[in-house]
C-alpha positions in Angstrom: -7.7 17.4 17.4 -6.2 14.0 16.6 -2.9 13.2 18.3 -0.3 11.1 16.5 2.5 9.2 18.2 5.3 7.8 16.2 7.9 5.2 17.2 10.5 2.9 15.6 13.2 5.2 14.4 16.9 4.7 15.1 20.3 4.1 13.7 20.8 1.4 11.1 23.5 0.4 8.7 23.1 0.7 4.9 21.0 -2.2 3.6 19.3 -2.6 6.9 15.6 -2.4 7.9 13.4 -0.5 10.3 9.7 -0.4 10.9 8.0 2.9 11.9 4.6 2.9 13.7 2.2 5.8 14.1 -0.8 5.5 16.4 -3.7 7.9 16.3 -6.1 9.0 19.0 -9.7 9.6 18.2 -12.3 7.8 16.1 -11.6 9.3 12.6 -8.6 7.1 11.8 -10.3 4.6 9.6 -12.1 7.0 7.3 -9.1 9.1 6.1 -5.9 8.5 4.2 -2.7 8.3 6.3 0.7 9.4 5.1 4.4 9.4 6.0 6.6 12.3 5.2 10.3 12.9 5.8 12.5 15.9 6.2 16.3 15.8 5.8 18.5 18.6 7.2 18.4 21.6 4.9 15.7 20.1 2.7 11.9 20.5 2.4 9.6 18.0 3.9 8.6 15.4 1.2 5.9 12.8 0.9 7.2 9.3 1.3 4.0 7.2 1.0 0.3 7.3 1.7 -2.4 4.8 2.1 -6.2 5.5 1.6 -8.9 4.3 4.0 -9.5 1.4 1.6 -5.8 0.4 1.5 -4.7 1.9 -1.8 -1.1 2.9 -1.6 1.3 5.3 -3.4 5.0 5.9 -3.0 7.7 8.4 -3.8 9.9 7.1 -6.7 12.9 7.1 -4.4 11.4 4.5 -2.1 9.4 2.3 -4.4 10.2 -1.3 -4.0 12.0 -0.8 -0.7 9.3 0.8 1.6 5.8 -0.6 2.4 3.0 1.4 4.0 0.2 -0.5 5.8 -2.5 0.2 8.3 -4.4 -1.6 11.0 -7.7 0.2 11.5 -8.5 -1.8 14.6 -5.4 -0.5 16.3 -5.6 3.1 14.8 -2.1 2.5 13.6 -0.2 3.0 10.3 3.2 1.4 9.6 6.1 2.1 7.3 8.3 -0.9 6.7 11.6 0.3 5.4 14.0 -2.2 3.8 17.3 -1.8 1.9 17.9 1.5 3.6 20.3 4.0 2.1 22.2 6.9 3.7 20.0 9.3 1.7 17.0 7.9 3.6 18.3 9.7 6.7 15.7 12.1 7.9 13.1 12.9 10.5 10.0 10.9 9.6 6.5 12.3 10.3 3.1 10.7 10.0 0.1 12.7 8.9 -3.6 12.5 9.2 -5.7 15.3 7.7 -4.1 18.4 9.3 -2.5 16.6 12.3 1.2 15.7 12.5 3.2 13.5 14.8 6.3 14.7 16.6 8.6 13.0 14.2 11.1 10.1 14.6 14.7 10.2 13.6 16.0 7.6 11.1 19.7 7.6 10.5 21.3 5.3 8.0 25.1 5.2 8.5 27.9 2.7 8.7 
């Protein structure tokens, strides 16, 4: 099974930026879509963004224009650049590849 390791979360003020990274083990990374999800306290996990193996991207309406997903197939890594962060972006962020999930990284947006 693929293992996913996330990093890059933390505490940031509203309007700030963070970049999340997720590195996958194994050799299947570059043939599947990758996705970022998030789950806020008391809420269901929701899709934030995904990127296909060819680089096509899609975003939740709530993050369009602020977040950018990208991938580096040579490094088996997917990124989520998050700009103009808002308090409502506070959540645990998870990366996903097929049926594998990372352990999650906490993002807290607060002054």
